[in-house]
Backbone as CSV, one residue per row, in Angstrom:
resi,resn,N_x,N_y,N_z,CA_x,CA_y,CA_z,C_x,C_y,C_z
1,MET,-10.460,14.374,7.661,-9.214,14.003,7.036,-8.810,15.099,6.048
2,ALA,-7.648,15.665,6.229,-7.176,16.745,5.362,-6.786,16.199,3.992
3,MET,-7.146,16.929,2.970,-6.795,16.524,1.608,-5.661,17.407,1.119
4,ARG,-4.767,16.819,0.328,-3.645,17.562,-0.219,-3.629,17.414,-1.728
5,LYS,-2.537,17.847,-2.343,-2.360,17.724,-3.784,-2.720,16.330,-4.255
6,GLN,-3.200,16.208,-5.460,-3.570,14.950,-6.091,-4.803,14.323,-5.449
7,GLY,-5.458,15.013,-4.513,-6.671,14.481,-3.913,-6.447,13.316,-2.980
8,ILE,-5.238,13.176,-2.412,-5.012,12.094,-1.455,-4.830,12.682,-0.060
9,SER,-5.225,11.910,0.935,-5.132,12.374,2.317,-3.701,12.251,2.831
10,ASP,-3.465,12.859,3.966,-2.149,12.747,4.608,-1.828,11.289,4.923
11,GLU,-2.839,10.545,5.356,-2.646,9.137,5.702,-2.312,8.301,4.455
12,GLN,-2.982,8.582,3.345,-2.668,7.891,2.090,-1.257,8.242,1.627
13,ARG,-0.899,9.495,1.786,0.442,9.944,1.418,1.495,9.218,2.264
14,ARG,1.204,9.041,3.557,2.117,8.328,4.454,2.271,6.869,4.024
15,ALA,1.171,6.238,3.630,1.226,4.848,3.163,2.047,4.744,1.874
16,LEU,1.843,5.670,0.961,2.595,5.651,-0.293,4.085,5.869,-0.049
17,ARG,4.414,6.751,0.870,5.839,6.973,1.186,6.465,5.709,1.766
18,LEU,5.735,5.031,2.639,6.231,3.776,3.204,6.455,2.755,2.091
19,LEU,5.485,2.596,1.228,5.614,1.639,0.120,6.737,2.030,-0.825
20,GLY,6.955,3.326,-0.999,7.999,3.799,-1.897,9.406,3.506,-1.409
21,ARG,9.551,3.226,-0.122,10.875,2.937,0.442,11.331,1.503,0.226
22,ASN,10.421,0.622,-0.170,10.776,-0.782,-0.328,10.380,-1.269,-1.716
23,PRO,11.349,-1.550,-2.584,11.020,-1.972,-3.948,10.210,-3.265,-4.005
24,LYS,10.302,-4.088,-2.972,9.524,-5.335,-2.942,8.114,-5.120,-2.415
25,GLY,7.847,-3.938,-1.879,6.537,-3.654,-1.325,6.369,-4.257,0.056
26,TYR,5.138,-4.220,0.556,4.800,-4.749,1.870,3.518,-5.557,1.759
27,THR,3.329,-6.446,2.712,2.080,-7.205,2.756,0.996,-6.353,3.414
28,GLU,-0.253,-6.748,3.183,-1.365,-6.073,3.845,-1.178,-6.098,5.361
29,ALA,-0.731,-7.232,5.874,-0.545,-7.360,7.325,0.476,-6.351,7.842
30,MET,1.529,-6.142,7.086,2.552,-5.188,7.504,1.995,-3.760,7.502
31,LEU,1.203,-3.436,6.492,0.598,-2.102,6.455,-0.389,-1.921,7.613
32,MET,-1.123,-2.977,7.934,-2.041,-2.904,9.069,-1.255,-2.691,10.366
33,ALA,-0.090,-3.311,10.479,0.752,-3.128,11.665,1.230,-1.681,11.790
34,HIS,1.298,-0.976,10.660,1.681,0.439,10.660,0.469,1.348,10.866
35,GLY,-0.711,0.752,11.062,-1.903,1.531,11.374,-2.801,1.861,10.198
36,PHE,-2.530,1.297,9.027,-3.361,1.568,7.863,-4.499,0.553,7.788
37,THR,-5.642,0.979,7.266,-6.772,0.064,7.116,-6.774,-0.541,5.719
38,ILE,-7.376,-1.718,5.622,-7.507,-2.375,4.326,-8.366,-1.514,3.399
39,ALA,-9.382,-0.869,3.953,-10.252,-0.013,3.132,-9.464,1.127,2.495
40,MET,-8.569,1.755,3.258,-7.775,2.857,2.722,-6.830,2.360,1.634
41,VAL,-6.214,1.198,1.879,-5.299,0.623,0.891,-6.072,0.230,-0.365
42,ALA,-7.296,-0.263,-0.199,-8.127,-0.629,-1.346,-8.423,0.587,-2.223
43,VAL,-8.634,1.733,-1.601,-8.864,2.972,-2.360,-7.614,3.333,-3.160
44,LEU,-6.431,3.198,-2.549,-5.181,3.480,-3.273,-5.028,2.547,-4.468
45,ALA,-5.404,1.284,-4.293,-5.328,0.323,-5.399,-6.344,0.667,-6.482
46,ARG,-7.567,0.990,-6.065,-8.614,1.353,-7.020,-8.223,2.562,-7.860
47,ASP,-7.550,3.525,-7.212,-7.151,4.746,-7.900,-5.838,4.614,-8.667
48,GLY,-5.221,3.423,-8.629,-4.020,3.168,-9.421,-2.714,3.593,-8.772
49,PHE,-2.734,3.914,-7.472,-1.520,4.341,-6.785,-0.689,3.172,-6.262
50,VAL,-1.325,2.025,-6.063,-0.616,0.810,-5.653,-1.154,-0.374,-6.446
51,THR,-0.324,-1.413,-6.540,-0.787,-2.676,-7.100,-0.873,-3.684,-5.966
52,ALA,-1.826,-4.579,-6.054,-2.010,-5.628,-5.052,-1.851,-6.971,-5.759
53,THR,-0.855,-7.738,-5.327,-0.565,-9.024,-5.948,-0.776,-10.137,-4.934
54,PRO,-1.740,-11.047,-5.207,-1.921,-12.166,-4.292,-0.745,-13.140,-4.394
55,GLN,-0.315,-13.648,-3.260,0.796,-14.603,-3.210,0.489,-15.653,-2.159
56,THR,1.289,-16.696,-2.161,1.205,-17.708,-1.115,2.490,-17.662,-0.311
57,GLY,2.346,-17.511,0.988,3.491,-17.514,1.891,3.432,-18.748,2.763
58,ARG,4.240,-18.775,3.775,4.283,-19.911,4.682,4.172,-19.428,6.128
59,ALA,3.382,-20.131,6.896,3.308,-19.948,8.347,3.698,-21.305,8.928
60,GLY,4.974,-21.451,9.226,5.485,-22.775,9.583,5.464,-23.632,8.333
61,LYS,4.756,-24.730,8.393,4.647,-25.606,7.220,3.373,-25.356,6.422
62,ARG,2.503,-24.512,6.986,1.216,-24.273,6.326,1.302,-23.147,5.310
63,PRO,0.722,-23.353,4.127,0.649,-22.244,3.168,-0.434,-21.250,3.602
64,VAL,-0.147,-19.972,3.452,-1.121,-18.924,3.760,-1.188,-17.951,2.590
65,LYS,-2.379,-17.430,2.367,-2.567,-16.448,1.300,-2.223,-15.067,1.837
66,ILE,-1.419,-14.336,1.081,-1.065,-12.964,1.443,-1.254,-12.078,0.217
67,VAL,-1.310,-10.793,0.440,-1.382,-9.816,-0.648,-0.212,-8.866,-0.471
68,ARG,0.620,-8.764,-1.512,1.768,-7.862,-1.488,1.380,-6.594,-2.241
69,LEU,1.661,-5.446,-1.623,1.327,-4.154,-2.217,2.594,-3.420,-2.607
70,ARG,2.569,-2.824,-3.790,3.700,-2.032,-4.281,3.178,-0.715,-4.839
71,ILE,3.984,0.320,-4.670,3.626,1.629,-5.205,3.799,1.607,-6.727
72,THR,2.953,2.338,-7.421,3.044,2.465,-8.877,3.694,3.808,-9.230
73,ASP,3.960,3.999,-10.512,4.487,5.294,-10.955,3.504,6.421,-10.626
74,ALA,2.201,6.134,-10.764,1.196,7.139,-10.418,1.266,7.478,-8.930
75,GLY,1.516,6.473,-8.081,1.654,6.714,-6.654,2.879,7.562,-6.348
76,ARG,3.979,7.278,-7.037,5.197,8.069,-6.847,4.957,9.516,-7.281
77,HIS,4.240,9.670,-8.372,3.931,11.018,-8.867,3.047,11.774,-7.867
78,ALA,2.114,11.067,-7.251,1.180,11.711,-6.303,1.907,12.262,-5.080
79,ILE,3.013,11.637,-4.670,3.720,12.115,-3.477,4.945,12.963,-3.819
80,ALA,5.229,13.107,-5.084,6.436,13.838,-5.509,6.356,15.334,-5.225
81,GLY,5.197,15.913,-5.296,5.090,17.354,-5.191,4.942,17.812,-3.817
């Protein structure tokens, strides 16, 4: 995996750019649909580039637990250059 400025990989940079396009962020499931792994997203959260907020959504009438991810200012800074 190639590393770039700020010590993030191309794949992490791609995830941050995706998150940066939506002010509401995306769910973990949506990021997985784009080919990102939970482990990679967890590293971005650990390093302060994204925030992970647990929420309750709905699947029909059933409540389901989801995690919404949003880019942070540090994440925006990491992809700015």
